[in-house]
C-alpha positions as CSV (number, residue, x, y, z in Angstrom):
1,M,23.5,181.1,140.1
2,Q,25.3,183.7,141.9
3,N,28.3,181.6,142.3
4,R,28.1,181.0,138.5
5,T,28.2,184.8,138.0
6,F,31.4,185.3,140.1
7,G,33.1,182.1,138.6
8,S,32.4,183.7,135.1
9,A,33.8,186.9,136.3
10,L,37.0,185.2,137.1
11,I,37.1,183.4,134.0
12,V,37.2,186.7,132.2
13,A,39.6,188.2,134.5
14,G,41.9,185.1,134.2
15,T,41.7,185.0,130.7
16,T,42.5,188.7,130.3
17,I,45.5,189.1,132.6
18,G,48.6,187.5,130.7
19,A,51.7,188.3,129.0
20,G,50.4,191.5,127.4
21,M,50.8,193.4,130.8
22,L,54.6,193.0,130.4
23,A,54.8,195.0,127.3
24,M,52.6,198.0,129.1
25,P,55.9,199.6,130.7
26,L,57.8,199.4,127.7
27,T,55.4,200.8,125.4
28,S,54.3,203.6,127.8
29,A,57.7,204.6,128.7
30,E,57.5,207.9,126.8
31,M,53.6,208.5,127.8
32,G,53.8,209.2,131.4
33,F,51.4,207.6,133.8
34,G,48.4,210.0,133.5
35,Y,48.0,209.5,129.7
36,T,48.8,205.7,130.2
37,L,45.8,205.7,132.7
38,L,43.6,207.5,130.0
39,L,44.5,204.9,127.4
40,L,43.9,201.9,129.7
41,V,40.4,203.3,130.8
42,G,39.4,204.0,127.2
43,L,40.3,200.6,126.0
44,W,38.6,198.9,128.8
45,L,35.5,200.7,128.0
46,L,35.8,199.9,124.3
47,L,36.4,196.3,124.5
48,S,33.7,195.9,127.4
49,F,31.4,197.5,124.9
50,S,32.5,195.2,122.1
51,A,31.9,192.4,124.5
52,L,28.4,193.4,125.4
53,L,27.5,193.4,121.6
54,F,28.5,189.8,121.8
55,V,25.8,189.3,124.4
56,E,23.4,191.3,122.5
57,V,24.0,189.1,119.4
58,Y,23.8,185.7,121.3
59,Q,20.0,186.3,122.0
60,K,19.4,184.8,118.8
61,A,22.2,182.3,118.5
62,P,21.2,178.7,117.5
63,R,22.4,177.4,120.6
64,N,24.1,178.9,123.9
65,D,27.7,177.4,123.4
66,A,27.9,178.3,119.7
67,G,31.4,179.6,118.7
68,I,32.2,183.0,117.4
69,A,32.5,181.4,113.9
70,T,29.2,180.0,114.0
71,L,27.9,183.5,114.9
72,A,29.9,184.9,112.1
73,E,28.4,182.5,109.7
74,Q,24.8,183.1,110.8
75,Y,25.3,186.9,109.8
76,F,27.7,186.9,107.1
77,G,27.6,183.3,105.6
78,V,30.5,181.1,104.7
79,T,32.9,184.0,104.2
80,G,32.2,185.3,107.8
81,R,33.0,181.7,109.1
82,F,36.2,181.8,107.1
83,L,37.4,185.4,108.0
84,T,36.8,184.6,111.7
85,T,38.5,181.3,111.8
86,A,41.4,182.8,109.8
87,A,41.5,185.8,112.2
88,S,41.4,183.3,115.2
89,L,44.1,181.4,113.9
90,L,46.4,184.3,113.0
91,L,45.9,185.9,116.5
92,M,46.7,182.8,118.3
93,Y,50.0,182.3,116.3
94,A,51.0,185.9,116.6
95,L,50.5,185.8,120.4
96,L,52.3,182.4,120.5
97,T,55.1,184.0,118.6
98,A,55.3,187.2,120.7
99,Y,55.4,184.9,124.0
100,A,58.2,182.7,122.6
101,I,60.3,185.6,121.8
102,G,59.6,187.2,125.2
103,G,60.3,183.8,127.1
104,G,63.5,183.4,125.1
105,N,64.6,187.0,126.0
106,L,64.2,186.3,129.7
107,L,66.2,182.9,129.3
108,T,68.8,184.4,127.1
109,P,71.2,185.9,130.0
110,F,71.3,182.1,131.6
111,L,72.8,180.8,128.3
112,S,75.5,183.3,127.7
113,Q,78.0,180.5,127.0
114,F,76.4,180.2,123.6
115,G,77.5,183.7,122.7
116,D,75.9,185.4,119.8
117,Q,73.5,182.3,119.5
118,A,72.2,182.6,123.2
119,E,69.0,184.2,122.2
120,I,68.3,181.7,119.3
121,V,69.0,178.6,121.7
122,A,66.8,180.3,124.6
123,I,63.8,180.4,122.1
124,V,64.4,176.9,121.1
125,V,64.6,175.7,124.6
126,F,61.5,177.6,125.9
127,M,59.6,176.3,122.8
128,L,60.5,172.5,123.5
129,I,59.7,172.6,127.1
130,L,56.3,174.4,126.7
131,A,55.5,172.2,123.3
132,S,56.2,169.1,125.2
133,S,53.6,170.0,128.1
134,V,50.9,170.6,125.6
135,L,51.9,167.5,123.6
136,V,51.6,165.4,126.7
137,G,48.0,166.4,127.3
138,T,45.6,169.1,128.6
139,K,45.6,167.5,132.3
140,V,49.2,168.2,132.6
141,V,48.8,171.8,131.3
142,D,45.8,172.2,133.7
143,G,47.8,171.3,136.7
144,F,51.0,173.2,135.7
145,T,49.2,176.4,134.6
146,R,47.2,176.4,138.1
147,L,50.5,176.3,140.1
148,L,52.1,178.9,138.0
149,F,49.0,181.1,138.1
150,A,49.3,181.0,142.0
151,L,52.8,181.9,141.9
152,K,52.3,184.7,139.5
153,L,49.6,186.3,141.8
154,V,52.3,185.9,144.7
155,A,55.0,187.4,142.6
156,F,52.9,190.3,141.5
157,G,51.7,191.0,145.0
158,F,55.4,191.1,146.3
159,I,56.2,193.3,143.5
160,L,53.6,195.8,144.4
161,F,54.2,195.6,148.1
162,M,58.1,196.2,147.7
163,M,57.8,198.8,145.0
164,M,54.7,201.0,146.1
165,P,56.8,202.8,148.9
166,L,59.4,203.7,146.2
167,V,56.8,205.7,144.1
168,K,57.6,209.2,143.7
169,W,55.1,211.9,142.7
170,E,57.5,213.7,140.4
171,N,57.6,210.5,138.4
172,I,54.1,209.9,138.2
173,S,53.2,213.4,137.2
174,E,55.9,213.4,134.0
175,M,54.0,214.2,130.7
176,P,54.3,212.5,127.5
177,L,57.7,213.0,125.4
178,N,55.6,212.7,122.3
179,Y,51.8,212.6,122.5
180,F,51.2,210.6,119.5
181,V,52.8,207.6,121.3
182,I,49.5,207.2,122.8
183,I,48.1,206.3,119.5
184,S,51.3,204.1,118.5
185,A,50.7,202.2,121.9
186,A,47.2,201.2,121.2
187,P,47.5,198.0,119.4
188,V,49.8,196.6,122.1
189,F,47.5,197.6,125.1
190,F,44.7,196.4,123.1
191,T,45.8,192.7,123.3
192,S,45.7,193.1,127.2
193,F,42.0,193.2,127.3
194,G,41.4,190.3,125.1
195,F,38.9,187.8,126.7
196,H,36.4,187.6,124.0
197,V,37.2,184.0,123.3
198,V,35.7,182.7,126.3
199,I,32.3,184.6,125.7
200,P,30.7,181.5,124.3
201,T,31.7,179.4,127.3
202,I,30.3,181.8,129.8
203,N,27.3,182.6,127.8
204,N,26.5,178.7,128.1
205,Y,27.6,178.4,131.6
206,L,25.2,181.3,132.5
207,D,22.0,179.9,130.4
208,N,22.4,183.2,128.1
209,D,21.1,185.2,131.2
210,I,21.8,188.7,129.8
211,R,21.7,190.5,133.3
212,R,24.3,188.1,134.9
213,L,26.3,188.1,131.5
214,R,26.8,191.9,131.8
215,L,27.6,191.7,135.3
216,A,30.3,189.0,134.7
217,I,31.8,190.9,131.8
218,I,32.0,194.3,133.7
219,S,33.2,193.1,136.7
220,G,35.5,190.5,135.3
221,T,37.1,193.1,133.1
222,A,37.4,195.7,136.1
223,I,39.8,193.4,137.9
224,P,42.4,193.4,135.2
225,L,41.8,197.1,134.7
226,M,42.9,197.8,138.4
227,A,45.8,195.3,138.2
228,Y,47.0,197.0,135.2
229,I,46.7,200.4,136.9
230,L,48.7,199.4,139.9
231,W,51.3,197.9,137.6
232,E,51.7,200.9,135.6
233,L,51.7,203.0,138.8
234,V,54.7,201.3,140.4
235,T,56.6,201.2,137.1
236,H,56.1,204.9,136.1
237,G,56.2,206.0,139.8
238,V,59.5,204.3,140.5
239,F,61.3,204.8,137.2
240,A,62.6,208.2,136.4
241,Q,61.1,208.8,132.8
242,A,64.5,209.9,131.3
243,E,66.3,207.1,132.7
244,F,63.8,204.5,131.9
245,V,63.4,205.5,128.4
246,Q,67.1,205.5,127.8
247,I,67.4,202.0,129.3
248,I,64.5,200.8,127.2
249,R,65.9,202.5,123.9
250,Q,69.2,200.5,124.5
251,N,67.4,197.4,125.3
252,P,63.7,197.2,124.2
253,T,63.0,193.8,125.8
254,L,61.7,192.3,128.8
255,N,65.4,192.3,130.0
256,G,65.3,195.8,129.6
257,L,62.3,196.0,132.0
258,V,64.4,194.0,134.6
259,E,67.4,195.9,134.1
260,A,65.4,199.4,134.7
261,C,63.9,197.7,137.8
262,Y,67.3,197.0,139.2
263,H,68.5,200.6,138.2
264,A,65.7,202.3,139.8
265,T,65.5,200.3,143.2
266,G,69.2,198.9,143.5
267,S,67.8,195.5,144.6
268,E,68.6,192.5,142.9
269,F,65.7,190.6,144.9
270,I,63.2,193.0,143.3
271,S,64.4,192.8,139.8
272,Y,64.5,189.0,140.3
273,S,61.0,188.9,141.3
274,V,60.0,191.1,138.2
275,R,61.9,188.4,136.0
276,L,59.9,185.5,137.8
277,F,56.7,187.3,137.6
278,S,57.4,187.9,133.7
279,A,58.2,184.3,133.3
280,F,55.2,183.0,135.0
281,A,53.0,185.3,133.0
282,L,54.5,184.5,129.6
283,I,54.4,180.6,130.5
284,T,50.7,180.7,131.6
285,S,49.7,182.8,128.6
286,F,51.6,180.6,126.2
287,L,49.9,177.3,127.5
288,G,46.5,178.7,127.3
289,V,46.7,179.9,123.8
290,A,48.5,176.7,122.7
291,L,45.8,174.6,123.9
292,A,43.4,176.8,122.3
293,L,45.3,176.6,119.1
294,V,45.7,172.7,119.1
295,D,42.0,172.4,119.7
296,C,41.1,174.9,117.1
297,L,43.5,173.2,114.5
298,D,41.8,169.7,115.5
299,D,38.4,171.0,114.9
300,L,39.3,172.6,111.6
301,L,40.8,169.4,110.3
302,Q,38.0,167.3,111.4
303,R,35.8,169.7,109.3
304,M,37.9,169.0,106.2
305,N,37.6,165.1,107.1
306,K,41.4,165.2,107.8
307,P,41.6,164.2,111.4
308,A,45.2,164.2,112.8
309,N,46.9,162.9,116.2
310,R,48.2,165.2,118.8
311,F,51.8,164.9,117.8
312,V,50.9,166.1,114.2
313,L,48.6,168.8,115.7
314,S,51.4,170.0,117.9
315,L,53.7,170.2,114.9
316,L,51.3,172.4,113.1
317,A,50.9,174.6,116.0
318,F,54.5,175.0,117.3
319,L,56.8,174.8,114.1
320,P,55.3,178.1,112.6
321,V,55.7,179.7,115.8
322,L,59.2,178.7,116.1
323,F,60.1,180.0,112.6
324,F,58.5,183.2,113.0
325,A,59.9,183.7,116.6
326,L,63.6,182.9,115.3
327,Y,63.3,185.0,112.1
328,Y,61.6,188.2,113.9
329,R,62.7,188.2,117.4
330,D,60.8,191.6,118.0
331,F,58.5,191.1,121.1
332,L,56.8,194.5,120.9
333,R,56.3,194.6,117.3
334,V,54.9,190.9,117.1
335,L,52.5,191.8,120.0
336,G,51.5,194.9,118.0
337,Y,50.5,192.5,115.0
338,A,48.5,190.4,117.2
339,G,46.7,193.5,118.3
340,Q,45.8,194.2,114.9
341,T,44.2,190.9,114.4
342,F,42.3,191.1,117.7
343,V,40.9,194.5,116.5
344,F,39.1,192.4,113.7
345,Y,38.0,189.6,116.0
346,G,37.3,191.6,119.2
347,L,35.8,194.9,118.0
348,L,35.0,195.2,114.1
349,L,33.3,191.6,114.0
350,P,31.0,192.2,116.8
351,I,30.1,195.7,115.6
352,G,29.3,194.3,112.0
353,M,27.1,191.4,113.8
354,A,25.5,193.9,116.1
355,W,24.7,196.3,113.0
356,V,22.9,193.1,110.9
357,F,21.4,192.0,114.3
358,R,19.5,195.1,114.9
359,K,18.2,195.2,111.3
360,R,16.8,191.7,111.6
361,H,15.6,191.9,115.3
362,P,14.8,195.5,116.1
363,D,12.6,194.4,118.9
364,A,15.1,192.2,120.6
365,K,15.1,192.2,124.4
366,Y,18.6,193.7,124.7
367,H,20.5,196.2,122.8
368,V,23.9,197.8,124.0
369,A,23.2,201.4,124.7
370,G,24.5,204.0,122.3
371,G,22.6,203.1,119.1
372,T,23.9,203.2,115.7
373,P,26.2,206.5,116.5
374,M,28.1,204.4,119.0
375,L,28.5,201.5,116.4
376,I,29.7,204.1,113.9
377,F,32.4,205.7,116.4
378,T,33.8,202.4,117.7
379,F,34.1,201.1,114.2
380,I,36.3,204.2,113.2
381,L,38.3,203.7,116.3
382,G,38.8,200.2,115.4
383,L,39.9,201.1,111.7
384,V,42.3,203.4,113.3
385,I,43.8,201.1,115.8
386,I,44.1,198.2,113.2
387,N,46.3,200.6,110.9
388,V,48.5,201.9,113.5
389,P,51.5,199.6,112.6
390,F,51.1,200.6,109.0
391,F,51.2,204.3,109.9
392,I,54.3,203.6,112.0
393,D,56.1,201.8,109.0
394,M,55.2,204.9,106.9
395,G,56.5,207.5,109.5
396,W,53.2,209.2,110.1
397,L,53.4,207.8,113.8
398,P,56.3,207.5,116.1
399,K,57.7,204.1,117.1
400,V,56.6,203.2,120.7
401,I,60.3,202.7,121.5
402,G,63.2,204.8,120.1
């Protein structure tokens, strides 16, 4: 069972670490490392708390492998299932759109022969290659993902090894250019701690053992937290804030991050490694979410007695993503919208279920510490975060870039 606990922690870590971390330097350029560190730790505590609320609620689940939508129906009826399923679908579509935009962005410099249409062609090529992989089958995706995940870890380790000696204290000690950017960046950072979709899997794997579940979640999320801190340390420590912000404002894309890396280090090899790491992170994240979306659509259509083959499911999954990626083409903003959806799925929903659970089962074996005041406090935080993009649109908060 100890090996299962360790394995579950790795599942949590592997699900959490993905393309969301690529946006961190872009959205935190104006914040400085110190306040970025506070935001990372704060969101880690917040989302670990919400995950433990799921552990609490699973004590009375109809079965150990019950999905989140099943739990929502148990506490909020058919409306709860509908809203949870809709939020899950919106989250996956938004994430895939952001990943398609980011992947196309990284591919664009290699398709300069298409001129002004290079970015459009890049997005289409990125989508066709990865959609074809998903269409072929889960085994192909599994093998491809394992290889790329290993390469991603190697690239990340190499980047840290090469950039850590270039870190300067004066860069790390920079203060925020605008303190309210910390709030504006929260939805984008929020998605980087999203692992809650695998909670039913690890709950079943650990036989609903509360102690081991808590250990797997806390240790499993601590791994990404350390990776994110190191990633932010080298980016904030190597880049002079004023120059980094200027480059990102001119090119607020992943190519802008690569350009800033070359500008700061003078090394094409390091900047190319950052590009490779970014590509591996985007591809592995895209494939994982794409498989989950296809399976979710398959389950939904079967419930409606309208089963479909894998080709039709792939069209339903990828055509909307391609449309929105071509129409919108704003990596950070789409990732922010994904963060909004995840706030409902990963924070507001478990708070609501825990509230009802405690009314129904006051003598349950396990309750997350903090009681009702903590539920109210985190619920208010969730409402603030979910409305951040609207506050930005209304001019109440600054944009994270520009």
